[in-house]
MDAnalysis code that builds the backbone (N, CA, C; Angstrom):
import MDAnalysis as mda
import numpy as np

u = mda.Universe.empty(297, n_residues=99, atom_resindex=np.repeat(np.arange(99), 3), trajectory=True)
u.add_TopologyAttr("name", ["N", "CA", "C"] * 99)
u.add_TopologyAttr("resid", np.arange(1, 100))
u.add_TopologyAttr("resname", ["MET", "LYS", "ASN", "GLU", "GLN", "LYS", "LEU", "PHE", "LYS", "LEU", "SER", "PHE", "PRO", "ALA", "LYS", "GLY", "ALA", "TYR", "ILE", "SER", "PRO", "ALA", "ARG", "MET", "ALA", "ILE", "SER", "SER", "LEU", "ALA", "ALA", "GLN", "ALA", "ASP", "PHE", "SER", "VAL", "GLN", "ASP", "ILE", "GLN", "GLU", "ILE", "LYS", "LYS", "MET", "PHE", "SER", "GLU", "ALA", "CYS", "ARG", "SER", "ALA", "ILE", "GLU", "GLN", "ALA", "TYR", "ALA", "HIS", "HIS", "PRO", "GLU", "LYS", "ARG", "GLN", "SER", "LEU", "ASN", "VAL", "GLU", "CYS", "SER", "VAL", "GLU", "ASP", "SER", "ARG", "MET", "ASN", "ILE", "ALA", "ILE", "HIS", "ALA", "LYS", "GLY", "VAL", "LYS", "ILE", "ASP", "LEU", "GLN", "LYS", "GLU", "ARG", "SER", "ALA"])
u.atoms.positions = np.array([
    [0.778, -1.188, 0.193],
    [-0.040, 0.065, 0.060],
    [0.916, 1.344, -0.017],
    [2.194, 1.283, -0.655],
    [2.817, 2.236, -0.608],
    [2.472, 3.766, -0.996],
    [2.831, 4.703, -0.059],
    [2.240, 6.028, -0.394],
    [0.767, 6.083, -0.492],
    [0.138, 5.372, -0.072],
    [-1.329, 5.400, -0.211],
    [-2.081, 5.519, 1.150],
    [-2.730, 6.348, 1.397],
    [-3.464, 6.607, 2.770],
    [-4.855, 6.392, 2.614],
    [-5.278, 5.420, 3.487],
    [-6.812, 5.146, 3.785],
    [-7.242, 5.767, 4.790],
    [-8.414, 6.305, 4.853],
    [-9.029, 6.807, 5.963],
    [-10.538, 6.093, 6.571],
    [-10.557, 5.645, 7.676],
    [-11.583, 5.137, 8.112],
    [-12.123, 5.884, 9.243],
    [-13.636, 6.222, 9.122],
    [-14.229, 6.793, 10.293],
    [-15.284, 5.637, 10.884],
    [-15.561, 5.770, 12.170],
    [-16.342, 5.020, 12.793],
    [-16.983, 5.706, 14.010],
    [-18.031, 5.444, 14.270],
    [-18.642, 6.073, 15.700],
    [-19.559, 5.165, 16.291],
    [-19.769, 4.735, 17.585],
    [-20.540, 3.959, 18.154],
    [-20.542, 4.090, 19.323],
    [-21.835, 3.783, 20.400],
    [-22.095, 4.103, 21.658],
    [-20.873, 3.795, 22.586],
    [-20.709, 4.564, 23.519],
    [-19.347, 4.532, 24.503],
    [-19.917, 3.544, 25.563],
    [-20.002, 2.152, 25.055],
    [-20.337, 1.273, 25.671],
    [-19.463, 0.069, 25.511],
    [-19.084, -0.737, 26.530],
    [-18.073, -1.688, 26.135],
    [-18.597, -2.709, 25.301],
    [-20.086, -3.140, 25.571],
    [-20.565, -3.793, 24.194],
    [-20.277, -3.557, 22.849],
    [-20.005, -2.458, 22.610],
    [-19.736, -1.983, 21.338],
    [-18.342, -1.942, 20.735],
    [-17.562, -2.470, 21.720],
    [-16.015, -2.289, 21.277],
    [-15.629, -3.479, 20.568],
    [-16.170, -4.655, 20.988],
    [-15.951, -5.698, 19.925],
    [-15.953, -5.468, 18.629],
    [-17.340, -5.206, 18.168],
    [-17.636, -5.013, 16.711],
    [-16.560, -3.903, 16.088],
    [-16.216, -2.940, 16.793],
    [-15.345, -1.846, 16.147],
    [-14.020, -2.718, 16.013],
    [-13.626, -3.185, 17.115],
    [-12.337, -3.853, 17.304],
    [-12.138, -4.657, 15.877],
    [-13.212, -5.502, 15.522],
    [-13.073, -6.418, 14.469],
    [-13.094, -5.532, 13.064],
    [-13.877, -4.320, 12.887],
    [-13.381, -3.496, 11.621],
    [-12.285, -2.911, 11.730],
    [-11.534, -2.456, 12.822],
    [-10.075, -1.994, 12.766],
    [-9.040, -3.179, 12.337],
    [-9.520, -4.169, 12.729],
    [-8.600, -5.528, 12.495],
    [-8.746, -5.786, 10.964],
    [-9.877, -5.735, 10.570],
    [-10.234, -5.907, 8.839],
    [-9.375, -4.994, 8.393],
    [-9.510, -3.668, 8.772],
    [-8.455, -2.713, 7.769],
    [-7.219, -3.042, 8.011],
    [-6.731, -3.447, 9.019],
    [-5.476, -3.927, 9.503],
    [-4.817, -4.977, 8.349],
    [-5.688, -6.142, 8.163],
    [-5.522, -7.158, 7.432],
    [-5.340, -6.464, 6.046],
    [-6.298, -6.076, 5.637],
    [-6.336, -5.308, 4.113],
    [-4.938, -4.526, 3.776],
    [-4.389, -4.197, 5.064],
    [-3.155, -3.326, 4.845],
    [-1.883, -4.115, 4.827],
    [-2.049, -5.645, 4.813],
    [-0.998, -6.396, 5.015],
    [-0.127, -6.541, 6.417],
    [-0.958, -6.216, 7.568],
    [-0.189, -6.520, 8.740],
    [-0.194, -7.909, 9.295],
    [0.580, -8.223, 9.852],
    [0.893, -9.903, 10.060],
    [-0.079, -9.886, 11.052],
    [-0.380, -11.194, 11.533],
    [-1.246, -11.767, 12.559],
    [-0.894, -11.099, 13.792],
    [0.441, -11.366, 13.907],
    [0.866, -10.550, 15.269],
    [0.578, -9.347, 15.541],
    [0.823, -8.414, 14.605],
    [0.549, -7.058, 14.538],
    [-0.832, -6.871, 14.651],
    [-1.857, -7.427, 13.847],
    [-3.158, -7.216, 14.234],
    [-3.723, -7.574, 15.503],
    [-2.917, -8.764, 15.884],
    [-3.511, -9.047, 17.527],
    [-2.939, -8.090, 18.278],
    [-1.963, -7.361, 18.010],
    [-1.409, -6.099, 19.028],
    [-2.519, -5.000, 18.836],
    [-2.851, -4.701, 17.636],
    [-3.665, -3.676, 17.271],
    [-5.069, -3.760, 17.993],
    [-5.690, -4.860, 18.001],
    [-6.893, -5.318, 18.715],
    [-6.836, -5.016, 20.040],
    [-5.672, -5.685, 20.508],
    [-5.610, -5.384, 22.296],
    [-5.556, -3.833, 22.552],
    [-4.415, -3.272, 21.822],
    [-4.286, -1.704, 22.154],
    [-5.606, -1.039, 21.851],
    [-6.379, -1.245, 20.776],
    [-7.479, -0.517, 20.485],
    [-8.578, -0.882, 21.547],
    [-8.784, -2.261, 22.077],
    [-9.712, -2.412, 23.199],
    [-9.328, -1.731, 24.567],
    [-8.247, -1.843, 24.755],
    [-7.548, -0.928, 26.052],
    [-7.850, 0.560, 25.937],
    [-7.562, 0.887, 24.699],
    [-7.734, 2.645, 24.456],
    [-9.159, 2.925, 24.585],
    [-10.201, 2.231, 24.104],
    [-11.595, 2.419, 24.142],
    [-12.001, 2.453, 25.343],
    [-11.604, 1.369, 26.223],
    [-12.087, 1.499, 27.394],
    [-11.456, 2.452, 28.401],
    [-10.266, 2.639, 28.182],
    [-9.831, 3.900, 28.770],
    [-10.350, 5.349, 28.718],
    [-10.728, 5.459, 27.297],
    [-11.326, 6.416, 26.810],
    [-12.951, 6.759, 27.554],
    [-13.512, 5.411, 27.452],
    [-15.022, 5.486, 28.275],
    [-14.720, 5.751, 29.664],
    [-13.850, 5.359, 30.162],
    [-13.774, 5.706, 31.707],
    [-13.303, 6.893, 31.896],
    [-12.284, 7.509, 31.336],
    [-11.988, 8.969, 31.710],
    [-13.290, 9.994, 31.233],
    [-13.728, 9.806, 30.198],
    [-14.536, 10.892, 29.788],
    [-16.010, 10.621, 30.434],
    [-16.442, 9.410, 31.198],
    [-17.644, 9.301, 31.539],
    [-17.400, 8.888, 33.175],
    [-16.512, 8.901, 33.726],
    [-16.104, 8.211, 35.139],
    [-17.219, 8.991, 36.185],
    [-17.319, 10.168, 35.937],
    [-18.109, 10.698, 37.025],
    [-19.557, 10.804, 36.574],
    [-19.966, 10.782, 35.536],
    [-21.210, 10.802, 35.073],
    [-21.540, 9.708, 33.999],
    [-21.592, 8.411, 34.433],
    [-21.820, 7.192, 33.059],
    [-23.042, 7.458, 32.386],
    [-23.988, 8.072, 33.192],
    [-25.526, 8.226, 32.620],
    [-25.456, 9.306, 31.579],
    [-24.182, 9.995, 31.288],
    [-24.239, 10.897, 30.116],
    [-23.541, 10.321, 29.021],
    [-23.290, 9.155, 29.039],
    [-22.395, 8.470, 28.058],
    [-22.892, 8.597, 26.623],
    [-22.031, 9.210, 25.612],
    [-22.506, 9.494, 24.267],
    [-21.781, 8.479, 23.364],
    [-20.748, 8.969, 22.588],
    [-20.362, 7.955, 21.573],
    [-18.883, 8.220, 21.396],
    [-18.273, 7.161, 21.041],
    [-16.672, 7.163, 20.704],
    [-16.727, 7.557, 19.219],
    [-15.731, 8.278, 18.826],
    [-15.507, 8.522, 17.670],
    [-14.164, 8.137, 17.248],
    [-13.850, 7.086, 15.959],
    [-12.621, 6.956, 15.761],
    [-12.089, 6.948, 14.452],
    [-10.987, 7.616, 14.300],
    [-10.563, 7.662, 13.154],
    [-9.368, 6.913, 12.707],
    [-9.220, 6.211, 11.861],
    [-8.219, 5.214, 11.504],
    [-7.471, 5.527, 10.019],
    [-6.310, 5.682, 9.972],
    [-5.558, 5.700, 8.664],
    [-4.389, 5.038, 8.704],
    [-4.226, 4.584, 7.078],
    [-3.034, 3.712, 7.066],
    [-2.397, 4.426, 5.858],
    [-1.055, 4.520, 6.146],
    [0.033, 4.777, 5.136],
    [1.145, 4.033, 5.202],
    [1.403, 3.886, 4.226],
    [2.688, 2.812, 3.966],
    [2.609, 1.715, 4.996],
    [3.602, 1.769, 5.935],
    [3.663, 0.651, 6.780],
    [3.060, 1.022, 8.402],
    [2.363, 1.902, 8.251],
    [1.723, 2.571, 9.757],
    [0.422, 3.013, 9.694],
    [-0.072, 2.257, 10.965],
    [-1.463, 2.209, 11.064],
    [-1.578, 3.460, 12.316],
    [-2.317, 4.637, 11.909],
    [-2.711, 5.551, 13.229],
    [-4.297, 5.463, 13.460],
    [-4.507, 5.569, 14.891],
    [-5.947, 5.512, 15.399],
    [-5.815, 6.658, 16.251],
    [-6.985, 7.234, 16.202],
    [-7.364, 8.295, 17.247],
    [-8.767, 7.875, 17.436],
    [-8.976, 8.177, 18.931],
    [-10.271, 7.666, 19.627],
    [-10.664, 8.945, 20.464],
    [-11.821, 9.417, 20.187],
    [-12.324, 10.760, 20.579],
    [-13.460, 10.276, 21.541],
    [-13.602, 10.759, 22.641],
    [-14.826, 10.657, 23.597],
    [-14.994, 11.620, 24.609],
    [-15.833, 12.754, 24.266],
    [-16.085, 13.778, 24.926],
    [-15.101, 14.733, 25.991],
    [-14.154, 15.363, 25.052],
    [-12.964, 15.851, 25.395],
    [-11.789, 14.889, 25.538],
    [-11.846, 13.866, 25.380],
    [-10.617, 12.750, 25.675],
    [-10.276, 12.224, 24.214],
    [-8.971, 12.495, 23.889],
    [-8.305, 11.992, 22.682],
    [-7.390, 10.894, 23.067],
    [-7.460, 9.736, 22.405],
    [-6.222, 8.871, 22.620],
    [-5.689, 8.532, 21.210],
    [-4.438, 8.752, 20.894],
    [-3.657, 8.301, 19.602],
    [-3.130, 6.920, 19.899],
    [-3.243, 6.155, 18.957],
    [-2.411, 4.918, 18.889],
    [-1.613, 4.718, 17.547],
    [-0.516, 4.336, 17.409],
    [0.332, 3.871, 16.296],
    [0.995, 2.584, 16.361],
    [0.834, 2.075, 15.157],
    [1.721, 0.740, 15.114],
    [1.922, 0.645, 13.681],
    [3.579, 0.280, 13.802],
    [4.155, 0.081, 12.300],
    [4.272, -1.598, 12.207],
    [4.147, -1.620, 10.834],
    [4.025, -3.083, 10.477],
    [5.288, -3.852, 10.565],
    [5.372, -4.702, 11.199],
    [6.694, -5.737, 11.412],
    [7.194, -5.932, 10.188],
    [8.602, -6.094, 10.422],
    [9.351, -6.279, 9.074],
    [9.463, -7.726, 8.614],
])
C-alpha cells in the first residue's frame, strides 16, 4: 500500500459491548493493509484498552451521560494511526508493520 493513505471513520455508543464489533472493523482494515497476524493481535488489544480507557476517562463521574466514541483510523505505507475521541478525551495509537 505504498504512499497510499486510507481513512476510516467509525462512531459507536460509548459502551463496552460495542468495542468488540469496532475492534473487528479495525482489524479488518489492518489485514487489508498486510499487517501480520501478530501485529493485528497487538492492534486489537491496544484498541480495546484505549476504548475502555477513553470511556472511563470521559464518563467516570457521569456514566449516565455516555454518548459515543468517534474513531479515525488511517493507514499509510507501513503505519496505522488510530485516534479515539470521547467527550473531550483523545487517545492516539500508532503501530508500525513488522518487518
